[in-house]
C-alpha positions as CSV (number, residue, x, y, z in Angstrom):
1,M,7.1,32.8,12.9
2,I,6.2,32.3,9.2
3,E,5.9,35.4,7.1
4,F,4.1,35.2,3.8
5,S,1.6,37.1,1.7
6,C,-1.8,36.3,0.1
7,N,-1.5,35.0,-3.4
8,A,-4.6,36.9,-4.5
9,C,-4.3,40.4,-2.9
10,A,-0.7,40.4,-1.6
11,K,-1.6,41.3,2.0
12,E,1.2,40.3,4.3
13,Y,0.7,37.9,7.2
14,Q,2.8,36.5,10.1
15,V,1.7,33.3,11.8
16,N,3.1,30.9,14.3
17,D,5.2,27.9,13.0
18,D,2.5,25.4,14.1
19,K,0.2,26.8,11.3
20,A,2.5,25.6,8.5
21,G,0.5,23.6,5.9
22,K,-2.9,24.7,7.3
23,R,-5.6,26.3,5.1
24,G,-7.0,29.7,6.0
25,K,-9.1,32.5,4.6
26,C,-7.6,35.9,3.9
27,P,-9.7,38.4,5.9
28,N,-8.8,41.1,3.3
29,C,-10.0,39.4,0.1
30,G,-11.6,36.1,1.2
31,S,-9.1,34.0,-0.8
32,I,-8.4,30.5,0.6
33,M,-4.7,29.9,1.0
34,V,-2.3,27.5,2.5
35,V,0.3,28.7,5.0
36,P,3.8,27.8,3.6
37,E,6.2,25.6,5.4
38,H,8.8,28.4,5.6
39,S,8.6,32.2,5.5
40,T,8.5,33.4,1.9
41,T,11.1,35.9,3.0
42,E,13.5,33.1,3.8
43,M,15.2,31.7,0.7
44,I,16.4,28.1,0.4
45,F,19.7,27.9,-1.5
46,D,20.2,24.2,-1.5
47,E,20.3,23.3,-5.2
48,S,19.3,19.7,-4.6
49,Q,15.9,21.0,-3.4
50,M,15.3,22.9,-6.5
51,S,16.6,20.9,-9.5
52,V,15.7,17.6,-11.2
53,R,18.2,15.1,-12.5
54,N,16.4,14.4,-15.8
55,P,17.2,17.4,-18.1
56,Q,13.8,17.0,-20.0
57,L,11.8,17.0,-16.8
58,Q,13.9,20.0,-15.6
59,E,13.0,21.9,-18.8
60,I,9.3,21.1,-18.3
61,F,9.5,22.2,-14.6
62,D,11.3,25.5,-15.7
63,T,8.6,26.2,-18.3
64,I,5.8,25.7,-15.8
65,Q,7.6,27.9,-13.3
66,S,8.1,30.7,-15.8
67,L,4.6,30.6,-17.5
68,C,2.4,29.6,-14.6
69,S,4.0,31.1,-11.5
70,E,0.8,32.8,-10.4
71,S,-1.1,29.5,-10.4
72,I,1.5,27.5,-8.6
73,L,0.8,27.6,-4.9
74,K,3.5,25.3,-3.8
75,Q,6.3,23.4,-5.7
76,F,9.0,21.0,-4.6
77,V,11.4,18.4,-6.0
78,I,11.5,14.9,-4.3
79,D,14.8,13.0,-4.5
80,G,15.7,14.8,-7.8
81,D,13.3,12.5,-9.7
82,V,9.7,13.8,-8.9
83,V,8.3,17.3,-9.3
84,A,5.2,18.1,-7.3
85,L,3.1,21.1,-7.9
86,Q,0.1,22.5,-5.9
87,I,-1.8,24.1,-8.7
88,Q,-4.6,26.6,-8.2
89,T,-7.7,25.3,-10.1
90,G,-10.5,27.5,-8.8
91,E,-11.1,31.2,-9.0
92,F,-9.4,33.4,-6.3
93,G,-7.4,30.4,-4.9
94,S,-10.6,28.6,-3.8
95,R,-9.5,25.2,-5.0
96,S,-6.2,23.5,-5.8
97,Q,-4.8,20.2,-6.8
98,L,-1.5,18.5,-6.2
99,V,0.1,17.0,-9.3
100,A,3.3,15.0,-9.5
101,M,5.5,14.5,-12.6
102,T,8.3,12.0,-13.2
103,V,10.0,10.2,-16.1
104,S,9.5,6.5,-16.6
105,G,12.7,4.5,-16.3
106,D,12.2,2.3,-19.4
107,D,14.0,2.7,-22.8
108,E,11.0,4.6,-24.3
109,A,11.0,7.4,-21.7
110,H,7.6,8.9,-21.0
111,L,6.4,11.7,-18.8
112,I,4.1,10.4,-16.1
113,I,1.7,13.0,-14.7
114,Q,-0.4,11.9,-11.7
115,S,-2.9,13.4,-9.3
116,N,-4.6,11.6,-6.4
117,V,-8.2,12.5,-6.0
118,G,-9.2,10.9,-2.7
119,V,-10.2,7.7,-1.1
120,V,-13.4,6.3,-2.5
121,S,-15.7,4.5,-0.1
122,E,-18.8,4.1,-2.2
123,L,-19.3,2.2,-5.4
124,S,-21.4,5.0,-6.8
125,S,-18.4,7.4,-6.5
126,L,-16.3,5.0,-8.5
127,E,-18.9,4.7,-11.2
128,T,-19.1,8.5,-11.4
129,A,-15.3,8.7,-11.8
130,L,-15.3,6.1,-14.5
131,R,-18.1,7.8,-16.4
132,C,-16.1,11.1,-16.3
133,A,-13.0,9.3,-17.3
134,N,-14.6,8.0,-20.5
135,A,-14.9,11.6,-21.6
136,R,-11.1,12.1,-21.3
137,A,-9.6,9.2,-23.2
138,V,-6.1,10.6,-22.9
139,M,-6.2,10.2,-19.1
140,N,-6.4,7.0,-17.0
141,V,-8.5,6.9,-13.9
142,S,-7.7,4.1,-11.5
143,I,-8.1,3.0,-7.9
144,D,-5.4,1.3,-5.8
145,D,-5.7,-1.3,-3.1
146,D,-6.4,1.4,-0.5
147,N,-9.3,2.8,-2.6
148,Q,-7.2,5.9,-3.5
149,L,-8.7,7.3,-6.8
150,M,-6.1,8.7,-9.1
151,V,-5.8,10.4,-12.5
152,R,-2.8,9.6,-14.6
153,M,-1.5,10.7,-18.0
154,L,1.4,9.1,-19.8
155,T,2.9,11.2,-22.6
156,E,6.0,11.0,-24.8
157,I,8.8,12.9,-23.0
158,D,10.0,14.6,-26.2
159,R,6.9,16.7,-26.6
160,S,7.4,20.5,-26.2
161,P,7.7,21.7,-22.6
162,T,4.7,24.0,-23.3
163,E,2.6,21.1,-24.4
164,Q,3.6,19.1,-21.3
165,M,2.7,22.1,-19.1
166,L,-0.8,22.1,-20.7
167,N,-1.0,18.4,-19.9
168,V,-0.1,19.0,-16.3
169,I,-2.8,21.7,-16.0
170,M,-5.3,19.4,-17.7
171,V,-4.7,16.6,-15.2
172,A,-4.9,19.0,-12.3
173,V,-8.2,20.5,-13.5
174,F,-9.7,17.1,-14.4
175,A,-8.7,15.6,-11.0
176,D,-10.0,18.6,-9.1
177,G,-13.3,18.4,-11.0
178,L,-13.6,14.7,-10.1
179,E,-12.8,15.6,-6.5
180,E,-15.6,18.2,-6.5
181,V,-18.2,15.9,-8.1
182,I,-17.4,12.9,-5.8
183,F,-16.5,14.5,-2.5
184,G,-18.1,18.0,-2.8
185,W,-15.0,19.7,-1.3
186,D,-11.3,20.3,-1.9
187,V,-9.7,17.2,-0.5
188,E,-6.2,17.9,0.9
């Protein structure tokens, strides 16, 4: 069983393990939430699952955790090099966006912030995305070979952790806005 509570109203729930990762609506307040992979009452103490090798990325991660904990629905570290955050972008938890951060490996280290928007199947959707992207010159909107639309920002790693946190939130909100305009729903 997975035990957790609603992020919006704190009502406690207990669901079967097969519901992990599924979205549901809180019957108490109507908030949309995602069932966590593990009970929130079970702590993970494996340091490798919570820390990042790059000290600057770790400082940014720590800043985001301390200043935005109520907006972070899920957070995890992948192989010590990538921080992924599921950020609440809509009111009452109605929408969220997954954003990943890593540091480039070149001599001039940069923070790379990326959020996938969804797979584009129509040319009109791509045109909409590109028009929206022109309004945000600091972000790059691109599409890969599998038609996955993504928003990316590259910033100097030595900016303040608070400024980087704002960049992460800006990418999440912009990518979520594109997702809503193009697809009309919150793409998982």
